[in-house]
DSSP file (Angstrom, degrees, kcal/mol; ACC not computed):
  #  RESIDUE AA STRUCTURE BP1 BP2  ACC     N-H-->O    O-->H-N    N-H-->O    O-->H-N    TCO  KAPPA ALPHA  PHI   PSI    X-CA   Y-CA   Z-CA
    1    1 A M     >        0   0    0      0, 0.0     4,-1.9     0, 0.0     5,-0.1   0.000 360.0 360.0 360.0 -49.6  -32.9   12.2    1.3
    2    2 A Y  H  >  +     0   0    0      1,-0.2     4,-2.6     2,-0.2     5,-0.2   0.895 360.0  49.2 -64.6 -40.3  -34.0   11.2   -2.1
    3    3 A L  H  > S+     0   0    0      2,-0.2     4,-2.5     1,-0.2    -1,-0.2   0.913 110.6  49.1 -68.5 -41.2  -32.8   14.5   -3.6
    4    4 A G  H  > S+     0   0    0      1,-0.2     4,-2.1     2,-0.2    -1,-0.2   0.889 114.5  48.3 -68.3 -37.0  -29.3   14.2   -1.9
    5    5 A G  H  X S+     0   0    0     -4,-1.9     4,-2.6     2,-0.2    -2,-0.2   0.882 109.5  50.3 -67.8 -40.5  -29.3   10.6   -3.3
    6    6 A A  H  X S+     0   0    0     -4,-2.6     4,-3.0     2,-0.2    -2,-0.2   0.928 109.4  52.1 -65.3 -48.4  -30.3   11.8   -6.8
    7    7 A V  H  X S+     0   0    0     -4,-2.5     4,-2.7     1,-0.2     5,-0.3   0.968 112.5  45.6 -56.3 -50.4  -27.4   14.4   -6.7
    8    8 A V  H  X S+     0   0    0     -4,-2.1     4,-2.6     1,-0.2     5,-0.2   0.950 112.9  49.6 -64.4 -44.3  -24.8   11.7   -5.8
    9    9 A L  H  X S+     0   0    0     -4,-2.6     4,-2.4     2,-0.2     5,-0.3   0.888 108.9  54.7 -57.1 -36.8  -26.2    9.3   -8.4
   10   10 A F  H  X S+     0   0    0     -4,-3.0     4,-2.6     1,-0.2    -2,-0.2   0.971 112.8  40.4 -62.5 -51.2  -26.0   12.1  -11.0
   11   11 A Y  H  X S+     0   0    0     -4,-2.7     4,-2.5     1,-0.2     5,-0.2   0.863 115.7  49.3 -67.5 -36.5  -22.4   12.8  -10.3
   12   12 A V  H  X S+     0   0    0     -4,-2.6     4,-2.2    -5,-0.3    -1,-0.2   0.907 113.0  48.3 -56.6 -48.7  -21.3    9.2  -10.0
   13   13 A T  H  X S+     0   0    0     -4,-2.4     4,-3.7    -5,-0.2     5,-0.2   0.948 113.2  47.2 -57.8 -56.4  -23.1    8.3  -13.2
   14   14 A K  H  X S+     0   0    0     -4,-2.6     4,-2.6    -5,-0.3     5,-0.3   0.983 115.1  44.1 -61.2 -59.0  -21.5   11.3  -15.1
   15   15 A W  H  X S+     0   0    0     -4,-2.5     4,-1.9     1,-0.2    -1,-0.2   0.832 113.8  51.5 -61.5 -29.2  -17.9   10.7  -13.9
   16   16 A S  H  X S+     0   0    0     -4,-2.2     4,-3.1    -5,-0.2     5,-0.3   0.907 110.1  49.0 -73.3 -39.7  -18.2    7.0  -14.5
   17   17 A M  H  X S+     0   0    0     -4,-3.7     4,-2.9     2,-0.2    -2,-0.2   0.941 111.5  48.6 -57.3 -44.1  -19.5    7.5  -18.0
   18   18 A E  H  X S+     0   0    0     -4,-2.6     4,-2.2    -5,-0.2    -1,-0.2   0.882 114.7  46.1 -68.1 -38.3  -16.7    9.9  -18.8
   19   19 A W  H  X S+     0   0    0     -4,-1.9     4,-1.8    -5,-0.3    -1,-0.2   0.945 114.4  46.1 -62.7 -49.1  -14.1    7.5  -17.4
   20   20 A L  H  X S+     0   0    0     -4,-3.1     4,-2.6     2,-0.2     5,-0.4   0.891 112.9  50.8 -71.0 -39.6  -15.5    4.6  -19.1
   21   21 A W  H  X S+     0   0    0     -4,-2.9     4,-2.4    -5,-0.3    -1,-0.2   0.958 113.2  47.2 -52.0 -50.4  -15.8    6.6  -22.5
   22   22 A G  H  < S+     0   0    0     -4,-2.2    -2,-0.2     1,-0.2    -1,-0.2   0.766 111.5  49.1 -69.4 -28.6  -12.3    7.6  -22.1
   23   23 A Y  H  < S+     0   0    0     -4,-1.8    -1,-0.2    -5,-0.2    -2,-0.2   0.910 122.3  31.7 -77.8 -37.7  -11.0    4.2  -21.3
   24   24 A F  H  < S+     0   0    0     -4,-2.6     2,-0.4    -5,-0.1    -2,-0.2   0.738 123.4  42.1 -95.4 -22.7  -12.7    2.4  -24.2
   25   25 A N     <  -     0   0    0     -4,-2.4    -1,-0.1    -5,-0.4     0, 0.0  -0.954  64.4-144.3-126.2 141.2  -12.7    5.2  -26.8
   26   26 A D  S    S+     0   0    0     -2,-0.4    -1,-0.1     2,-0.1     2,-0.1   0.846  79.2  82.2 -65.9 -36.7  -10.0    7.8  -27.8
   27   27 A A  S    S-     0   0    0      1,-0.1    -2,-0.1    -6,-0.1     0, 0.0  -0.441  85.7-113.9 -82.5 151.7  -12.4   10.6  -28.4
   28   28 A E        -     0   0    0     -2,-0.1    -1,-0.1     1,-0.1    -2,-0.1  -0.559  31.8-121.1 -73.9 132.7  -13.8   12.8  -25.6
   29   29 A P        -     0   0    0      0, 0.0     2,-0.2     0, 0.0    -1,-0.1  -0.356  37.2 -95.1 -66.0 157.0  -17.6   12.3  -25.1
   30   30 A G     >  -     0   0    0      1,-0.1     4,-2.2     2,-0.0     5,-0.2  -0.575  23.6-133.2 -77.9 147.2  -19.6   15.5  -25.5
   31   31 A E  H  > S+     0   0    0      1,-0.2     4,-2.2    -2,-0.2     5,-0.2   0.875 107.4  50.4 -63.5 -41.3  -20.3   17.3  -22.3
   32   32 A L  H  > S+     0   0    0      2,-0.2     4,-2.4     1,-0.2    -1,-0.2   0.857 110.1  50.8 -70.9 -31.5  -24.0   17.7  -23.2
   33   33 A M  H  > S+     0   0    0      2,-0.2     4,-2.7     1,-0.2     5,-0.2   0.935 113.3  44.9 -70.7 -49.9  -24.4   13.9  -24.0
   34   34 A T  H  X S+     0   0    0     -4,-2.2     4,-2.4     2,-0.2     5,-0.3   0.925 115.8  46.7 -62.9 -42.8  -22.8   12.8  -20.6
   35   35 A T  H  X S+     0   0    0     -4,-2.2     4,-2.8     1,-0.2     5,-0.2   0.948 114.1  47.6 -65.8 -50.7  -24.8   15.3  -18.7
   36   36 A A  H  X S+     0   0    0     -4,-2.4     4,-2.4    -5,-0.2    -1,-0.2   0.926 113.5  45.5 -60.4 -44.9  -28.0   14.4  -20.5
   37   37 A I  H  X S+     0   0    0     -4,-2.7     4,-2.6     2,-0.2    -1,-0.2   0.908 113.9  49.5 -69.6 -37.6  -27.6   10.6  -20.1
   38   38 A A  H  X S+     0   0    0     -4,-2.4     4,-1.9    -5,-0.2    -1,-0.2   0.871 111.4  50.6 -67.4 -35.4  -26.6   11.0  -16.4
   39   39 A G  H  X S+     0   0    0     -4,-2.8     4,-2.8    -5,-0.3    -2,-0.2   0.922 111.5  47.9 -63.9 -44.7  -29.6   13.2  -15.8
   40   40 A L  H  X S+     0   0    0     -4,-2.4     4,-2.3     2,-0.2     5,-0.2   0.918 112.2  47.1 -69.3 -43.1  -31.9   10.6  -17.5
   41   41 A V  H  X S+     0   0    0     -4,-2.6     4,-2.4     2,-0.2    -1,-0.2   0.861 114.2  50.4 -69.6 -31.2  -30.5    7.7  -15.5
   42   42 A T  H  X S+     0   0    0     -4,-1.9     4,-3.0    -5,-0.2    -2,-0.2   0.967 111.2  47.0 -65.3 -50.5  -30.8    9.9  -12.2
   43   43 A L  H  X S+     0   0    0     -4,-2.8     4,-2.0     1,-0.2    -2,-0.2   0.846 113.5  47.9 -63.5 -33.1  -34.4   10.7  -13.0
   44   44 A I  H  X S+     0   0    0     -4,-2.3     4,-2.8     2,-0.2    -1,-0.2   0.933 115.1  45.5 -68.4 -46.5  -35.2    7.1  -13.8
   45   45 A G  H  X S+     0   0    0     -4,-2.4     4,-2.4    -5,-0.2    -2,-0.2   0.864 111.1  53.1 -68.6 -32.4  -33.5    5.9  -10.6
   46   46 A F  H  X S+     0   0    0     -4,-3.0     4,-3.0     2,-0.2    -1,-0.2   0.943 114.1  42.5 -52.4 -52.0  -35.2    8.7   -8.6
   47   47 A I  H  X S+     0   0    0     -4,-2.0     4,-2.4     2,-0.2     5,-0.2   0.976 114.0  50.4 -66.3 -55.6  -38.8    7.6   -9.9
   48   48 A V  H  X S+     0   0    0     -4,-2.8     4,-0.7     1,-0.2    -1,-0.2   0.922 117.0  40.5 -57.3 -50.1  -38.1    3.9   -9.5
   49   49 A T  H >< S+     0   0    0     -4,-2.4     3,-0.7     1,-0.2    -1,-0.2   0.900 114.8  51.6 -65.0 -45.3  -36.8    4.4   -5.8
   50   50 A Y  H 3< S+     0   0    0     -4,-3.0    -1,-0.2     1,-0.2    -2,-0.2   0.784 114.2  40.9 -61.4 -32.3  -39.4    6.9   -4.8
   51   51 A R  H 3< S+     0   0    0     -4,-2.4     2,-0.4    -5,-0.2    -1,-0.2   0.478  89.4 102.9-100.6   2.2  -42.4    4.8   -6.0
   52   52 A N    <X  -     0   0    0     -4,-0.7     4,-2.0    -3,-0.7     5,-0.1  -0.732  64.7-151.3 -77.6 126.3  -41.0    1.5   -4.7
   53   53 A D  H  > S+     0   0    0     -2,-0.4     4,-2.4     2,-0.2    -1,-0.2   0.840  90.7  51.8 -71.2 -33.6  -43.0    0.9   -1.5
   54   54 A R  H  > S+     0   0    0      2,-0.2     4,-2.6     1,-0.2     5,-0.2   0.948 112.8  44.1 -68.3 -47.3  -40.2   -1.1    0.2
   55   55 A I  H  > S+     0   0    0      2,-0.2     4,-2.3     1,-0.2    -2,-0.2   0.877 115.9  48.4 -67.5 -32.9  -37.5    1.5   -0.4
   56   56 A H  H  X S+     0   0    0     -4,-2.0     4,-2.1     2,-0.2    -1,-0.2   0.897 112.1  48.7 -70.5 -37.5  -40.0    4.4    0.6
   57   57 A G  H  X S+     0   0    0     -4,-2.4     4,-2.2     2,-0.2    -2,-0.2   0.878 112.1  49.6 -69.2 -35.3  -41.0    2.5    3.7
   58   58 A L  H  X S+     0   0    0     -4,-2.6     4,-2.1     2,-0.2     5,-0.2   0.926 109.3  50.9 -61.4 -46.1  -37.3    1.9    4.6
   59   59 A A  H  X S+     0   0    0     -4,-2.3     4,-2.2     1,-0.2    -2,-0.2   0.901 110.5  49.9 -63.2 -39.6  -36.4    5.5    4.1
   60   60 A N  H  X S+     0   0    0     -4,-2.1     4,-2.3     1,-0.2    -1,-0.2   0.943 110.6  49.4 -66.5 -42.6  -39.3    6.6    6.4
   61   61 A E  H  X S+     0   0    0     -4,-2.2     4,-2.1     1,-0.2    -1,-0.2   0.834 109.8  51.3 -61.4 -33.1  -38.2    4.1    9.1
   62   62 A V  H  X S+     0   0    0     -4,-2.1     4,-1.9     2,-0.2    -1,-0.2   0.868 111.0  48.1 -70.0 -37.0  -34.6    5.4    8.9
   63   63 A A  H  X S+     0   0    0     -4,-2.2     4,-0.7    -5,-0.2    -2,-0.2   0.901 111.8  48.7 -74.4 -33.1  -35.7    9.0    9.3
   64   64 A S  H  X S+     0   0    0     -4,-2.3     4,-0.7     1,-0.2     3,-0.5   0.895 112.5  50.0 -71.6 -37.4  -38.0    8.2   12.3
   65   65 A E  H >X S+     0   0    0     -4,-2.1     3,-1.0     1,-0.2     4,-0.8   0.884 105.9  55.1 -58.8 -40.6  -35.2    6.3   13.9
   66   66 A L  H 3< S+     0   0    0     -4,-1.9    -1,-0.2     1,-0.3    -2,-0.2   0.732 101.5  59.1 -69.1 -20.6  -32.8    9.1   13.4
   67   67 A K  H 3< S+     0   0    0     -4,-0.7    -1,-0.3    -3,-0.5    -2,-0.2   0.738 101.0  55.5 -76.8 -21.6  -35.2   11.4   15.2
   68   68 A K  H << S+     0   0    0     -3,-1.0    -2,-0.2    -4,-0.7    -1,-0.2   0.666  84.8 107.8 -81.2 -22.0  -34.9    9.2   18.2
   69   69 A V     <  -     0   0    0     -4,-0.8     2,-0.6    -3,-0.2    -3,-0.0  -0.330  60.7-147.6 -64.9 135.0  -31.0    9.5   18.3
   70   70 A T        -     0   0    0     -2,-0.0    -1,-0.1     0, 0.0    -2,-0.1  -0.948  16.7-151.1-103.0 114.6  -29.6   11.6   21.1
   71   71 A W        -     0   0    0     -2,-0.6     0, 0.0     1,-0.1     0, 0.0  -0.562  22.7 -99.9 -88.2 152.3  -26.5   13.3   19.9
   72   72 A P        -     0   0    0      0, 0.0    -1,-0.1     0, 0.0     2,-0.1  -0.254  36.4-111.8 -69.5 159.2  -23.7   14.2   22.2
   73   73 A T     >  -     0   0    0      1,-0.1     4,-2.2     4,-0.0     5,-0.2  -0.363  32.0-104.5 -80.9 168.8  -23.3   17.8   23.6
   74   74 A A  H  > S+     0   0    0      1,-0.2     4,-3.0     2,-0.2     5,-0.2   0.908 122.9  54.1 -57.7 -46.9  -20.3   19.9   22.5
   75   75 A K  H  > S+     0   0    0      1,-0.2     4,-2.3     2,-0.2    -1,-0.2   0.906 108.0  46.5 -55.3 -50.1  -18.8   19.3   25.9
   76   76 A E  H  > S+     0   0    0      1,-0.2     4,-2.3     2,-0.2    -1,-0.2   0.846 113.0  51.0 -64.5 -30.9  -19.1   15.5   25.7
   77   77 A T  H  X S+     0   0    0     -4,-2.2     4,-2.4     2,-0.2    -2,-0.2   0.923 110.5  48.6 -73.7 -41.6  -17.6   15.6   22.1
   78   78 A R  H  X S+     0   0    0     -4,-3.0     4,-2.5     1,-0.2    -2,-0.2   0.944 112.6  49.0 -58.7 -44.8  -14.7   17.8   23.3
   79   79 A A  H  X S+     0   0    0     -4,-2.3     4,-2.0     1,-0.2    -2,-0.2   0.910 112.2  46.5 -61.0 -45.0  -14.0   15.5   26.2
   80   80 A A  H  X S+     0   0    0     -4,-2.3     4,-1.8     2,-0.2    -1,-0.2   0.842 111.3  53.5 -65.4 -33.2  -14.1   12.3   24.0
   81   81 A T  H  X S+     0   0    0     -4,-2.4     4,-2.7     1,-0.2    -2,-0.2   0.917 107.4  50.1 -58.5 -46.7  -11.8   14.1   21.5
   82   82 A I  H  X S+     0   0    0     -4,-2.5     4,-2.4     1,-0.2    -2,-0.2   0.871 110.5  50.3 -61.8 -40.7   -9.3   14.9   24.1
   83   83 A V  H  X S+     0   0    0     -4,-2.0     4,-2.5     2,-0.2    -1,-0.2   0.886 110.3  50.8 -65.9 -36.3   -9.3   11.2   25.3
   84   84 A V  H  X S+     0   0    0     -4,-1.8     4,-2.4     2,-0.2     5,-0.3   0.971 111.6  46.1 -61.0 -58.5   -8.8   10.0   21.7
   85   85 A I  H  X S+     0   0    0     -4,-2.7     4,-2.4     1,-0.2    -2,-0.2   0.937 114.2  48.0 -63.2 -46.3   -5.8   12.3   21.2
   86   86 A I  H  X S+     0   0    0     -4,-2.4     4,-2.3     1,-0.2    -1,-0.2   0.921 114.1  47.3 -54.3 -49.1   -4.1   11.3   24.7
   87   87 A M  H  X S+     0   0    0     -4,-2.5     4,-2.0     2,-0.2    -1,-0.2   0.798 109.9  51.6 -69.6 -24.6   -4.6    7.6   24.0
   88   88 A S  H  X S+     0   0    0     -4,-2.4     4,-2.7     2,-0.2    -2,-0.2   0.916 112.7  46.8 -72.2 -40.9   -3.2    8.0   20.4
   89   89 A I  H  X S+     0   0    0     -4,-2.4     4,-1.6    -5,-0.3    -2,-0.2   0.910 114.8  46.9 -72.2 -36.0   -0.1    9.8   21.9
   90   90 A I  H  X S+     0   0    0     -4,-2.3     4,-1.9     2,-0.2    -1,-0.2   0.896 112.8  48.9 -66.7 -42.8    0.2    7.1   24.7
   91   91 A S  H  X S+     0   0    0     -4,-2.0     4,-2.7     1,-0.2     5,-0.2   0.889 112.1  49.6 -64.3 -39.7   -0.2    4.2   22.0
   92   92 A A  H  X S+     0   0    0     -4,-2.7     4,-2.1     1,-0.2    -1,-0.2   0.832 110.0  49.8 -73.7 -30.8    2.5    5.9   19.8
   93   93 A L  H  X S+     0   0    0     -4,-1.6     4,-1.8    -5,-0.2    -2,-0.2   0.897 112.2  47.0 -66.0 -46.9    4.9    6.2   22.7
   94   94 A I  H  X S+     0   0    0     -4,-1.9     4,-3.5     2,-0.2     5,-0.3   0.961 114.8  48.2 -55.3 -62.8    4.4    2.5   23.7
   95   95 A L  H  X S+     0   0    0     -4,-2.7     4,-3.4     1,-0.2     5,-0.2   0.932 110.1  51.1 -47.7 -50.4    4.8    1.5   20.1
   96   96 A G  H  X S+     0   0    0     -4,-2.1     4,-2.3    -5,-0.2    -1,-0.2   0.888 109.1  51.9 -53.0 -40.6    7.9    3.6   19.7
   97   97 A F  H  X S+     0   0    0     -4,-1.8     4,-2.8     2,-0.2    -2,-0.2   0.958 109.1  47.5 -62.7 -51.1    9.3    2.1   22.7
   98   98 A F  H  X S+     0   0    0     -4,-3.5     4,-2.9     1,-0.2     5,-0.2   0.905 111.4  53.0 -53.5 -41.0    8.8   -1.5   21.4
   99   99 A D  H  X S+     0   0    0     -4,-3.4     4,-2.4    -5,-0.3    -1,-0.2   0.874 109.2  48.3 -62.3 -37.4   10.3   -0.5   18.1
  100  100 A L  H  X S+     0   0    0     -4,-2.3     4,-2.3    -5,-0.2     5,-0.3   0.958 113.7  46.9 -69.6 -45.9   13.4    0.9   19.7
  101  101 A V  H  X S+     0   0    0     -4,-2.8     4,-2.5     1,-0.2     5,-0.2   0.954 115.2  45.4 -52.6 -54.1   13.8   -2.3   21.9
  102  102 A W  H  X S+     0   0    0     -4,-2.9     4,-2.6     1,-0.2     5,-0.3   0.909 113.1  50.3 -59.0 -42.1   13.2   -4.6   18.9
  103  103 A S  H  X S+     0   0    0     -4,-2.4     4,-1.9    -5,-0.2    -1,-0.2   0.889 112.3  44.9 -67.4 -37.0   15.5   -2.8   16.7
  104  104 A N  H  X S+     0   0    0     -4,-2.3     4,-2.2     2,-0.2    -1,-0.2   0.873 114.8  49.7 -70.6 -37.7   18.3   -2.7   19.2
  105  105 A L  H  X S+     0   0    0     -4,-2.5     4,-2.0    -5,-0.3    -2,-0.2   0.854 111.7  48.1 -65.2 -37.5   17.8   -6.4   20.0
  106  106 A T  H  X S+     0   0    0     -4,-2.6     4,-2.7    -5,-0.2     5,-0.3   0.889 111.8  50.3 -71.6 -37.6   17.8   -7.2   16.2
  107  107 A E  H  X>S+     0   0    0     -4,-1.9     4,-2.2    -5,-0.3     5,-0.7   0.901 111.3  50.2 -72.3 -36.9   21.0   -5.1   15.7
  108  108 A L  H  <5S+     0   0    0     -4,-2.2    -1,-0.2     1,-0.2    -2,-0.2   0.901 114.2  42.3 -71.7 -33.8   22.6   -6.9   18.6
  109  109 A I  H  <5S+     0   0    0     -4,-2.0    -2,-0.2     1,-0.1    -1,-0.2   0.878 125.3  32.4 -73.4 -35.6   21.8  -10.3   17.4
  110  110 A Y  H  <5S-     0   0    0     -4,-2.7    -3,-0.2    -5,-0.1    -2,-0.2   0.636 103.5-130.2 -92.4 -13.7   22.6   -9.8   13.7
  111  111 A G  T  <5       0   0    0     -4,-2.2    -3,-0.2    -5,-0.3    -4,-0.1   0.949 360.0 360.0  61.6  94.9   25.4   -7.3   14.4
  112  112 A G      <       0   0    0     -5,-0.7    -1,-0.1     0, 0.0    -4,-0.1   0.397 360.0 360.0-112.3 360.0   24.6   -4.5   12.2
């Protein structure tokens, strides 16, 4: 989890630095410089969060709670997906009908 967070932090930091540098300065920043600074920020962030007892405890609690989760089976997921698709189609038909009625009513009143 920490490694995934570090990878995300690295790329977000690197892209943000490149964007900010380009926004406030006309010259392009060096690739090595942005990579090094983003790597340093990521390393510091990784060490600080890993050594913080509150964050480490929270991460362990989240991991233990995720182990208790019962995920739906493929059959349940398929059934729920079919229900969502059917309800979306029904809702679209109802809204389309209401739109048709209101547009005809508006055209009748205002004379289009």
